[in-house]
TILO-618081 format. One record per residue (C-alpha): x negated, y, z negated; residue in one letter; residue number from 1. Coordinates in steps of 0.05 Angstrom, whole numbers, plus 5000, padded with zeros to 4 digits. Example, Ala and Ser with C-alpha at 12.3 -4.5 7.8 and 13.67 -1.06 7.14 Angstrom:
# TILO-618081
c1 | c2 | c3 | res | n
4754 | 4910 | 4844 | A | 1
4727 | 4979 | 4857 | S | 2
This chain:
# TILO-618081
c1 | c2 | c3 | res | n
4678 | 5162 | 4267 | M | 1
4697 | 5235 | 4269 | E | 2
4628 | 5254 | 4290 | Q | 3
4623 | 5200 | 4353 | L | 4
4698 | 5223 | 4368 | K | 5
4677 | 5289 | 4377 | A | 6
4617 | 5282 | 4412 | E | 7
4650 | 5226 | 4461 | L | 8
4698 | 5285 | 4475 | G | 9
4766 | 5245 | 4451 | L | 10
4822 | 5278 | 4428 | A | 11
4830 | 5309 | 4350 | N | 12
4892 | 5276 | 4339 | Q | 13
4874 | 5208 | 4357 | A | 14
4840 | 5154 | 4311 | K | 15
4777 | 5120 | 4330 | L | 16
4768 | 5054 | 4293 | K | 17
4699 | 5004 | 4301 | A | 18
4710 | 4929 | 4309 | E | 19
4654 | 4887 | 4300 | L | 20
4634 | 4844 | 4362 | H | 21
4569 | 4817 | 4352 | N | 22
4501 | 4812 | 4314 | L | 23
4442 | 4806 | 4363 | L | 24
4371 | 4790 | 4346 | I | 25
4319 | 4798 | 4396 | Y | 26
4256 | 4759 | 4391 | E | 27
4194 | 4774 | 4427 | P | 28
4203 | 4761 | 4502 | G | 29
4278 | 4774 | 4501 | Q | 30
4320 | 4825 | 4536 | F | 31
4388 | 4844 | 4565 | F | 32
4396 | 4860 | 4641 | L | 33
4434 | 4920 | 4666 | P | 34
4508 | 4908 | 4654 | H | 35
4575 | 4941 | 4634 | Q | 36
4615 | 4919 | 4573 | D | 37
4677 | 4891 | 4586 | S | 38
4741 | 4924 | 4552 | E | 39
4753 | 4867 | 4501 | K | 40
4814 | 4896 | 4472 | C | 41
4873 | 4947 | 4484 | D | 42
4851 | 5018 | 4471 | G | 43
4769 | 5005 | 4480 | M | 44
4740 | 5060 | 4502 | V | 45
4668 | 5056 | 4480 | A | 46
4609 | 5013 | 4448 | T | 47
4574 | 5032 | 4385 | L | 48
4509 | 4998 | 4376 | V | 49
4474 | 4996 | 4300 | V | 50
4404 | 4984 | 4301 | V | 51
4385 | 4955 | 4233 | L | 52
4324 | 4974 | 4199 | P | 53
4268 | 4931 | 4230 | S | 54
4200 | 4932 | 4256 | S | 55
4189 | 4918 | 4329 | Y | 56
4160 | 4939 | 4393 | R | 57
4189 | 4945 | 4464 | G | 58
4266 | 4929 | 4465 | G | 59
4278 | 5002 | 4494 | T | 60
4358 | 5006 | 4504 | L | 61
4373 | 5050 | 4567 | I | 62
4440 | 5077 | 4580 | I | 63
4451 | 5102 | 4647 | D | 64
4516 | 5151 | 4660 | H | 65
4527 | 5170 | 4735 | Q | 66
4449 | 5169 | 4747 | G | 67
4434 | 5206 | 4680 | E | 68
4391 | 5155 | 4641 | K | 69
4380 | 5164 | 4559 | Q | 70
4322 | 5120 | 4529 | R | 71
4324 | 5097 | 4462 | Y | 72
4255 | 5064 | 4447 | P | 73
4233 | 5029 | 4383 | S | 74
4201 | 5099 | 4357 | T | 75
4268 | 5129 | 4361 | S | 76
4302 | 5076 | 4315 | T | 77
4262 | 5083 | 4246 | P | 78
4250 | 5019 | 4208 | A | 79
4277 | 5048 | 4148 | D | 80
4344 | 5073 | 4172 | K | 81
4406 | 5055 | 4206 | L | 82
4414 | 5084 | 4277 | T | 83
4482 | 5095 | 4311 | F | 84
4484 | 5099 | 4387 | I | 85
4557 | 5102 | 4420 | G | 86
4567 | 5100 | 4495 | F | 87
4630 | 5100 | 4542 | Y | 88
4639 | 5025 | 4561 | A | 89
4637 | 5044 | 4632 | D | 90
4562 | 5062 | 4623 | C | 91
4512 | 5013 | 4653 | H | 92
4457 | 4998 | 4602 | H | 93
4400 | 4948 | 4590 | E | 94
4349 | 4924 | 4531 | V | 95
4280 | 4921 | 4555 | R | 96
4237 | 4861 | 4536 | P | 97
4218 | 4856 | 4461 | V | 98
4144 | 4856 | 4459 | T | 99
4128 | 4847 | 4382 | E | 100
4178 | 4834 | 4318 | G | 101
4250 | 4826 | 4319 | Y | 102
4304 | 4879 | 4341 | R | 103
4364 | 4867 | 4301 | V | 104
4433 | 4907 | 4321 | A | 105
4509 | 4904 | 4311 | L | 106
4548 | 4918 | 4367 | T | 107
4626 | 4944 | 4354 | Y | 108
4678 | 4956 | 4401 | N | 109
4704 | 5032 | 4388 | L | 110
4781 | 5031 | 4396 | V | 111
4823 | 5092 | 4405 | L | 112
4886 | 5091 | 4367 | D | 113
4929 | 5148 | 4377 | G | 114
5009 | 5159 | 4384 | T | 115
5008 | 5229 | 4407 | N | 116
4990 | 5225 | 4486 | N | 117
4982 | 5294 | 4491 | R | 118
4912 | 5317 | 4512 | I | 119
4888 | 5372 | 4470 | E | 120
4826 | 5419 | 4508 | T | 121
4803 | 5488 | 4507 | P | 122
4812 | 5500 | 4578 | S | 123
4799 | 5579 | 4596 | A | 124
4866 | 5615 | 4621 | D | 125
4825 | 5642 | 4680 | H | 126
4808 | 5565 | 4702 | T | 127
4880 | 5542 | 4697 | D | 128
4903 | 5603 | 4742 | Q | 129
4851 | 5586 | 4788 | A | 130
4875 | 5514 | 4793 | L | 131
4948 | 5531 | 4793 | I | 132
4929 | 5577 | 4856 | Q | 133
4890 | 5528 | 4890 | A | 134
4950 | 5475 | 4885 | L | 135
5005 | 5527 | 4902 | T | 136
4964 | 5540 | 4970 | N | 137
4957 | 5464 | 4983 | Y | 138
5028 | 5448 | 4969 | F | 139
5052 | 5511 | 5011 | D | 140
5096 | 5485 | 5069 | E | 141
5051 | 5532 | 5120 | S | 142
4986 | 5494 | 5099 | F | 143
4977 | 5430 | 5136 | D | 144
4908 | 5393 | 5116 | P | 145
4927 | 5336 | 5166 | R | 146
4882 | 5324 | 5231 | P | 147
4916 | 5344 | 5303 | K | 148
4928 | 5272 | 5315 | Y | 149
4983 | 5264 | 5250 | R | 150
5010 | 5334 | 5263 | A | 151
5073 | 5311 | 5294 | D | 152
5087 | 5258 | 5238 | R | 153
5130 | 5273 | 5177 | H | 154
5099 | 5252 | 5115 | E | 155
5106 | 5279 | 5044 | P | 156
5042 | 5316 | 5023 | K | 157
5001 | 5284 | 4964 | K | 158
4938 | 5301 | 4930 | L | 159
4890 | 5254 | 4898 | V | 160
4838 | 5279 | 4845 | Y | 161
4783 | 5231 | 4830 | L | 162
4758 | 5233 | 4759 | L | 163
4688 | 5219 | 4739 | D | 164
4694 | 5154 | 4694 | H | 165
4705 | 5081 | 4714 | E | 166
4767 | 5048 | 4680 | Y | 167
4797 | 4978 | 4678 | T | 168
4873 | 4964 | 4692 | P | 169
4882 | 4945 | 4619 | K | 170
4843 | 5001 | 4592 | G | 171
4876 | 5058 | 4636 | L | 172
4919 | 5106 | 4594 | S | 173
4922 | 5184 | 4598 | W | 174
4902 | 5180 | 4521 | K | 175
4841 | 5135 | 4532 | N | 176
4815 | 5189 | 4585 | L | 177
4739 | 5206 | 4572 | K | 178
4705 | 5269 | 4563 | N | 179
4707 | 5318 | 4627 | G | 180
4769 | 5268 | 4653 | D | 181
4802 | 5289 | 4595 | R | 182
4800 | 5363 | 4599 | S | 183
4809 | 5364 | 4672 | R | 184
4873 | 5320 | 4666 | A | 185
4907 | 5368 | 4618 | Q | 186
4897 | 5421 | 4666 | A | 187
4928 | 5381 | 4719 | L | 188
4983 | 5363 | 4677 | I | 189
4996 | 5438 | 4654 | N | 190
4991 | 5456 | 4730 | A | 191
5043 | 5401 | 4747 | A | 192
5094 | 5426 | 4701 | A | 193
5089 | 5500 | 4724 | E | 194
5094 | 5481 | 4796 | L | 195
5141 | 5430 | 4797 | D | 196
5101 | 5373 | 4813 | L | 197
5105 | 5297 | 4798 | E | 198
5042 | 5274 | 4772 | I | 199
5013 | 5196 | 4760 | H | 200
4949 | 5167 | 4737 | L | 201
4919 | 5110 | 4779 | G | 202
4859 | 5070 | 4792 | L | 203
4822 | 5083 | 4859 | A | 204
4781 | 5027 | 4896 | D | 205
4740 | 5063 | 4944 | I | 206
4695 | 5033 | 4998 | Q | 207
4647 | 5078 | 5036 | E | 208
4603 | 5059 | 5103 | T | 209
4542 | 5106 | 5106 | W | 210
4493 | 5115 | 5162 | D | 211
4428 | 5110 | 5131 | C | 212
4347 | 5110 | 5144 | V | 213
4297 | 5069 | 5116 | M | 214
4241 | 5093 | 5075 | V | 215
4174 | 5067 | 5090 | D | 216
4117 | 5081 | 5045 | D | 217
4065 | 5077 | 5107 | D | 218
4107 | 5115 | 5154 | W | 219
4161 | 5154 | 5124 | G | 220
4234 | 5145 | 5151 | Y | 221
4248 | 5088 | 5193 | R | 222
4314 | 5071 | 5230 | G | 223
4352 | 5076 | 5295 | R | 224
4344 | 5149 | 5301 | R | 225
4275 | 5154 | 5283 | N | 226
4226 | 5093 | 5291 | R | 227
4152 | 5084 | 5300 | Y | 228
4139 | 5044 | 5358 | W | 229
4071 | 5009 | 5369 | E | 230
4036 | 5007 | 5438 | D | 231
4028 | 4932 | 5437 | D | 232
4091 | 4895 | 5443 | D | 233
4066 | 4837 | 5409 | E | 234
4087 | 4867 | 5345 | D | 235
4160 | 4893 | 5367 | E | 236
4192 | 4827 | 5341 | D | 237
4164 | 4839 | 5272 | D | 238
4201 | 4906 | 5266 | D | 239
4277 | 4888 | 5263 | D | 240
4295 | 4948 | 5223 | G | 241
4309 | 4907 | 5160 | G | 242
4298 | 4928 | 5094 | G | 243
4333 | 4928 | 5025 | S | 244
4389 | 4972 | 4999 | A | 245
4337 | 4999 | 4952 | D | 246
4296 | 5025 | 5012 | D | 247
4355 | 5061 | 5046 | A | 248
4371 | 5136 | 5042 | Q | 249
4445 | 5159 | 5064 | L | 250
4447 | 5205 | 5120 | T | 251
4519 | 5209 | 5146 | D | 252
4589 | 5178 | 5119 | L | 253
4617 | 5137 | 5174 | I | 254
4679 | 5117 | 5143 | N | 255
4713 | 5112 | 5079 | D | 256
4777 | 5082 | 5046 | E | 257
4809 | 5099 | 4986 | T | 258
4868 | 5048 | 4959 | V | 259
4905 | 5072 | 4896 | I | 260
4927 | 5015 | 4848 | R | 261
4945 | 5004 | 4775 | H | 262
4997 | 5065 | 4773 | W | 263
5013 | 5100 | 4704 | V | 264
5070 | 5150 | 4689 | S | 265
5063 | 5213 | 4648 | P | 266
5094 | 5177 | 4594 | A | 267
5038 | 5124 | 4592 | D | 268
5076 | 5069 | 4620 | K | 269
5061 | 5021 | 4675 | A | 270
5096 | 5039 | 4742 | V | 271
5104 | 4981 | 4790 | K | 272
5084 | 5020 | 4853 | F | 273
5046 | 4983 | 4910 | P | 274
4981 | 4992 | 4927 | D | 275
4977 | 5065 | 4971 | L | 276
4921 | 5075 | 5023 | S | 277
4909 | 5151 | 5024 | V | 278
4870 | 5190 | 5076 | Y | 279
4808 | 5237 | 5068 | G | 280
4841 | 5297 | 5069 | W | 281
4891 | 5278 | 5017 | Q | 282
4834 | 5270 | 4963 | V | 283
4787 | 5317 | 4921 | C | 284
4737 | 5315 | 4859 | W | 285
4687 | 5351 | 4820 | T | 286
4638 | 5297 | 4829 | T | 287
4626 | 5266 | 4894 | A | 288
4632 | 5189 | 4899 | T | 289
4564 | 5185 | 4932 | E | 290
4529 | 5214 | 4867 | D | 291
4558 | 5158 | 4823 | L | 292
4533 | 5085 | 4817 | Q | 293
4567 | 5038 | 4859 | P | 294
4588 | 4972 | 4828 | F | 295
4567 | 4938 | 4895 | K | 296
4527 | 4950 | 4952 | S | 297
4514 | 4916 | 5021 | E | 298
4461 | 4938 | 5066 | Y | 299
4462 | 4915 | 5148 | E | 300
4397 | 4924 | 5183 | G | 301
4387 | 4949 | 5251 | W | 302
4419 | 4902 | 5304 | M | 303
4399 | 4933 | 5371 | G | 304
4466 | 4976 | 5380 | N | 305
4496 | 4971 | 5306 | S | 306
4469 | 4970 | 5235 | G | 307
4425 | 5016 | 5196 | N | 308
4492 | 5023 | 5157 | T | 309
4506 | 5017 | 5080 | M | 310
4572 | 4994 | 5048 | D | 311
4584 | 5018 | 4977 | R | 312
4639 | 5001 | 4933 | W | 313
4664 | 5043 | 4870 | Y | 314
4725 | 5044 | 4820 | H | 315
4748 | 5111 | 4796 | R | 316
4803 | 5137 | 4761 | A | 317
4852 | 5188 | 4800 | A | 318
4906 | 5235 | 4784 | I | 319
4963 | 5236 | 4845 | I | 320
5009 | 5295 | 4850 | L | 321
5065 | 5311 | 4900 | W | 322
5125 | 5359 | 4898 | G | 323
5185 | 5338 | 4861 | R | 324
5224 | 5354 | 4920 | K | 325
5190 | 5302 | 4957 | D | 326
5207 | 5250 | 4903 | H | 327
5253 | 5209 | 4945 | Y | 328
5206 | 5215 | 5007 | A | 329
5147 | 5189 | 4970 | V | 330
5186 | 5126 | 4940 | L | 331
5204 | 5111 | 5012 | L | 332
5132 | 5100 | 5032 | E | 333
5134 | 5054 | 4964 | F | 334
5201 | 5016 | 4968 | N | 335
5255 | 5034 | 5016 | P | 336
5304 | 4990 | 4990 | D | 337
5298 | 5018 | 4919 | K | 338
5309 | 5092 | 4951 | V | 339
5372 | 5064 | 4987 | I | 340
5402 | 5027 | 4929 | T | 341
5395 | 5093 | 4881 | E | 342
5425 | 5135 | 4929 | V | 343
5480 | 5093 | 4948 | L | 344
5497 | 5091 | 4872 | Q | 345
5503 | 5170 | 4877 | L | 346
5545 | 5170 | 4945 | A | 347
5596 | 5119 | 4914 | Q | 348
5619 | 5174 | 4864 | K | 349
5654 | 5234 | 4893 | K | 350
5622 | 5279 | 4841 | S | 351
5548 | 5261 | 4865 | T | 352
5562 | 5247 | 4940 | L | 353
5538 | 5318 | 4959 | P | 354
5476 | 5303 | 4921 | Q | 355
5470 | 5238 | 4962 | A | 356
5485 | 5271 | 5025 | Q | 357
5426 | 5323 | 5005 | Q | 358
5374 | 5269 | 4992 | I | 359
5384 | 5232 | 5057 | V | 360
5380 | 5293 | 5098 | S | 361
5315 | 5312 | 5060 | A | 362
5279 | 5250 | 5073 | F | 363
5312 | 5234 | 5142 | M | 364
5244 | 5263 | 5177 | P | 365
5205 | 5211 | 5144 | G | 366
5258 | 5150 | 5149 | W | 367
5229 | 5095 | 5190 | S | 368
5277 | 5035 | 5171 | G | 369
5266 | 4978 | 5131 | L | 370
5215 | 4931 | 5144 | D | 371
5233 | 4872 | 5194 | T | 372
5219 | 4823 | 5142 | E | 373
5270 | 4855 | 5087 | A | 374
5333 | 4814 | 5065 | K | 375
5401 | 4818 | 5098 | S | 376
5427 | 4850 | 5033 | S | 377
5379 | 4903 | 5046 | A | 378
5407 | 4922 | 5114 | F | 379
5478 | 4915 | 5084 | S | 380
5464 | 4967 | 5032 | R | 381
5437 | 5016 | 5081 | V | 382
5500 | 5001 | 5125 | L | 383
5541 | 5013 | 5063 | K | 384
5502 | 5080 | 5047 | L | 385
5520 | 5103 | 5122 | A | 386
5594 | 5092 | 5106 | L | 387
5597 | 5126 | 5040 | K | 388
5559 | 5191 | 5067 | L | 389
5621 | 5211 | 5104 | D | 390
5586 | 5245 | 5156 | Q | 391
5583 | 5216 | 5227 | A | 392
5520 | 5246 | 5250 | D | 393
5481 | 5235 | 5182 | L | 394
5498 | 5169 | 5183 | A | 395
5477 | 5152 | 5252 | Q | 396
5413 | 5182 | 5242 | A | 397
5402 | 5134 | 5178 | L | 398
5417 | 5072 | 5221 | L | 399
5384 | 5081 | 5284 | I | 400
5315 | 5064 | 5260 | P | 401
5341 | 4998 | 5232 | L | 402
5338 | 4960 | 5294 | G | 403
5376 | 4898 | 5325 | V | 404
5351 | 4852 | 5262 | K | 405
5406 | 4891 | 5229 | T | 406
5459 | 4846 | 5267 | L | 407
5472 | 4784 | 5224 | C | 408
5532 | 4748 | 5195 | P | 409
5514 | 4776 | 5124 | A | 410
5518 | 4850 | 5149 | T | 411
5582 | 4837 | 5194 | T | 412
5635 | 4858 | 5138 | A | 413
5592 | 4925 | 5128 | A | 414
5592 | 4937 | 5207 | L | 415
5669 | 4928 | 5210 | V | 416
5679 | 4981 | 5158 | L | 417
5633 | 5030 | 5195 | L | 418
5673 | 5013 | 5262 | E | 419
5741 | 5027 | 5222 | Q | 420
5712 | 5101 | 5193 | A | 421
5669 | 5123 | 5258 | Y | 422
5699 | 5085 | 5315 | G | 423
5672 | 5029 | 5363 | A | 424
5636 | 5079 | 5416 | P | 425
5598 | 5106 | 5353 | W | 426
5572 | 5039 | 5331 | C | 427
5558 | 5012 | 5406 | I | 428
5517 | 5080 | 5414 | E | 429
5475 | 5058 | 5355 | I | 430
5462 | 4987 | 5381 | M | 431
5438 | 5008 | 5445 | Q | 432
5388 | 5055 | 5413 | K | 433
5362 | 4996 | 5374 | W | 434
5355 | 4959 | 5440 | V | 435
5328 | 5023 | 5478 | A | 436
5273 | 5026 | 5419 | S | 437
5246 | 4953 | 5437 | Q | 438
5242 | 4965 | 5512 | S | 439
5178 | 4931 | 5527 | R | 440
5173 | 4858 | 5550 | P | 441
5136 | 4834 | 5493 | Y | 442
5190 | 4858 | 5446 | H | 443
5247 | 4812 | 5474 | Q | 444
5251 | 4773 | 5412 | A | 445
5266 | 4834 | 5376 | A | 446
5320 | 4850 | 5422 | R | 447
5358 | 4788 | 5413 | S | 448
5416 | 4778 | 5364 | I | 449
5404 | 4718 | 5320 | E | 450
5472 | 4676 | 5299 | K | 451
5514 | 4713 | 5352 | L | 452
5566 | 4663 | 5346 | S | 453
5577 | 4669 | 5271 | Q | 454
5579 | 4743 | 5279 | I | 455
5635 | 4743 | 5328 | V | 456
5667 | 4686 | 5290 | A | 457
5677 | 4733 | 5231 | K | 458
5698 | 4790 | 5276 | L | 459
5752 | 4747 | 5307 | V | 460
5771 | 4725 | 5238 | A | 461
5782 | 4799 | 5220 | D | 462
5844 | 4801 | 5272 | K | 463
5829 | 4874 | 5287 | V | 464
5838 | 4881 | 5365 | S | 465
5785 | 4941 | 5361 | E | 466
5732 | 4896 | 5348 | H | 467
5733 | 4864 | 5415 | K | 468
5690 | 4923 | 5440 | A | 469
5638 | 4908 | 5387 | L | 470
5636 | 4831 | 5408 | S | 471
5644 | 4842 | 5478 | G | 472
5578 | 4888 | 5481 | W | 473
5541 | 4838 | 5434 | M | 474
5559 | 4781 | 5485 | V | 475
5541 | 4819 | 5545 | T | 476
5477 | 4840 | 5518 | H | 477
5453 | 4779 | 5493 | Q | 478
5469 | 4747 | 5562 | L | 479
5417 | 4797 | 5595 | A | 480
5366 | 4780 | 5540 | I | 481
5371 | 4708 | 5546 | L | 482
5372 | 4712 | 5626 | K | 483
5307 | 4751 | 5614 | E | 484
5272 | 4712 | 5565 | Q | 485
5284 | 4644 | 5598 | H | 486
5264 | 4667 | 5664 | I | 487
5201 | 4700 | 5637 | G | 488
5180 | 4627 | 5607 | R | 489
5197 | 4590 | 5667 | K | 490
5150 | 4643 | 5704 | K | 491
5091 | 4637 | 5655 | Y | 492
5098 | 4565 | 5626 | S | 493
5075 | 4500 | 5653 | Q | 494
5128 | 4444 | 5665 | L | 495
5100 | 4407 | 5601 | A | 496
5115 | 4470 | 5560 | Q | 497
5184 | 4485 | 5583 | L | 498
5203 | 4408 | 5569 | T | 499
5172 | 4427 | 5500 | E | 500
5214 | 4486 | 5490 | Q | 501
5285 | 4464 | 5517 | A | 502
5310 | 4447 | 5450 | P | 503
5301 | 4517 | 5428 | E | 504
5333 | 4545 | 5494 | R | 505
5390 | 4500 | 5494 | M | 506
5403 | 4526 | 5419 | K | 507
5411 | 4600 | 5445 | E | 508
5450 | 4576 | 5503 | V | 509
5498 | 4539 | 5455 | T | 510
5502 | 4604 | 5410 | D | 511
5522 | 4649 | 5470 | L | 512
5571 | 4600 | 5492 | L | 513
5607 | 4594 | 5431 | G | 514
5602 | 4677 | 5423 | A | 515
5634 | 4686 | 5490 | S | 516
5689 | 4635 | 5480 | I | 517
5704 | 4670 | 5412 | L | 518
5702 | 4737 | 5441 | A | 519
5748 | 4719 | 5498 | L | 520
5688 | 4745 | 5544 | E | 521
5707 | 4695 | 5604 | K | 522
5667 | 4738 | 5650 | T | 523
5602 | 4732 | 5613 | T | 524
5618 | 4658 | 5601 | H | 525
5627 | 4645 | 5677 | D | 526
5561 | 4681 | 5689 | E | 527
5525 | 4638 | 5637 | L | 528
5545 | 4578 | 5666 | L | 529
5529 | 4600 | 5741 | D | 530
5455 | 4618 | 5711 | F | 531
5446 | 4551 | 5677 | L | 532
5467 | 4509 | 5744 | M | 533
5422 | 4551 | 5785 | A | 534
5364 | 4536 | 5744 | N | 535
5352 | 4464 | 5738 | E | 536
5278 | 4470 | 5720 | T | 537
5303 | 4501 | 5653 | L | 538
5366 | 4467 | 5641 | Y | 539
5357 | 4392 | 5668 | P | 540
5429 | 4363 | 5685 | A | 541
5419 | 4308 | 5627 | L | 542
5404 | 4360 | 5573 | Q | 543
5464 | 4403 | 5601 | L | 544
5510 | 4345 | 5591 | A | 545
5482 | 4335 | 5520 | E | 546
5488 | 4409 | 5505 | L | 547
5563 | 4406 | 5526 | W | 548
5578 | 4343 | 5480 | Q | 549
5544 | 4382 | 5421 | N | 550
5579 | 4440 | 5436 | F | 551
5644 | 4411 | 5446 | S | 552
5640 | 4381 | 5371 | K | 553
5626 | 4444 | 5347 | D | 554
5681 | 4487 | 5378 | Y | 555
5739 | 4434 | 5374 | Q | 556
5759 | 4452 | 5305 | R | 557
5837 | 4465 | 5293 | D | 558
5824 | 4544 | 5275 | E | 559
5792 | 4552 | 5343 | L | 560
5834 | 4500 | 5387 | S | 561
5882 | 4563 | 5405 | S | 562
5828 | 4607 | 5431 | I | 563
5800 | 4551 | 5468 | I | 564
5864 | 4537 | 5500 | A | 565
5882 | 4602 | 5516 | R | 566
5807 | 4614 | 5552 | Y | 567
5811 | 4556 | 5595 | F | 568
5884 | 4565 | 5618 | L | 569
């Protein structure tokens, strides 16, 4: 075990143990097709084959590691001795057919058991310094590796280094890294500590699409760039640019995609980061992906104006680095709500408020708001953070990217506090910018305020006169959007479609009518009624009567009777 551990490049302090897996007996004619061993237990890093003393011919064991093949024929396994062969679990290997006798072997899972996660490596000082300098240059603010079309986007700089070996999610661990991966990982860990970089381990799923030519034994290369054409057209249909993946020679890389999954922290703990797509300029390697063995390949032949391409898929481990100063900016890409929650906790304490203000200022250039499908509680936390920041300009910059989706009954309480802290004009300016950001016709729905009457009811219940400016703006805005949406449906829909959509329109009208009464917006109410009466196609008289009957039931409650009385008087 000590010899195997050394030759496999594993850490000196770790313990390597062998767990018996199988007894294999190959009779004449039996073989094992090329395959990879699955990691059958935690910590499994390699496989050990012990060929027992036996007399046989054929049965050559072939181990393929990244295109480098080692062969162990029957002549290399003496009939009077034990033969030990160890190889990493991600190596492809096969056993060729036995021709005579019996090949008998024991297979073991080699399991690494080490409590110390530190990777020992004899890296040369000059190599470490060269790496540190290269990383310093890459993360320097004056260096921008992005193409020009992305130069105006603010995004934290990340670097992804692809390791050579393949690992499974279960077996991915700093302490289980293999051979050269181990020494390079330690060099990057040392450099990250010196340069104040955060470092994580992950699995990279890579897809590459290559332009290729087909190798023909008779004519050499054939493909869309170099094709032999017969003078006789009758054979033209036989040449369809076909072939197999084995006949293809790669020429130019057309497209590639790299997605990082299964994150592991420096403490060797799983991290619940979502999948991250990275760009080519963020990725580097010692061994190019194209030089490795893909786990899947698909060739598409020439189709006249497309094809002659090869898609290849790979699994590689990767080390991901970014500046510690960009910690929250990077986390925003993964989980904005979590970042807001953490910073809100800082902002709620007077001692850590300056730190919260500093963090928000730092990530603001890359802040694009929450996903439109986020829960209302997430939007409420952003509003609360804006309040706690106690800086009007910074708070406004935080809220502007959110959008009209922020307005809902659940966020009204936070909106009231913001109005009291920064004033109604400040709030209205933010809402106007929410609307302006969705100015295209097909963004009408994104500009509409859902459950407006419930929002206004909460504002009215607060009994603060200053809220009238907020509720008034919302009602006026909603009327403009309703007119625009409903006229658009009338213009582009047939009568049957309009009839089918009527219940939804009436629901929107009912909501706006209720909001206008609660907000005491008589002008808006009258304008809405005039619009309803002028568009009989959209609002037939029978449906209007039904709407008003249902509307009266909803708004004749005792607590609203005085408001209704005042309004109609």
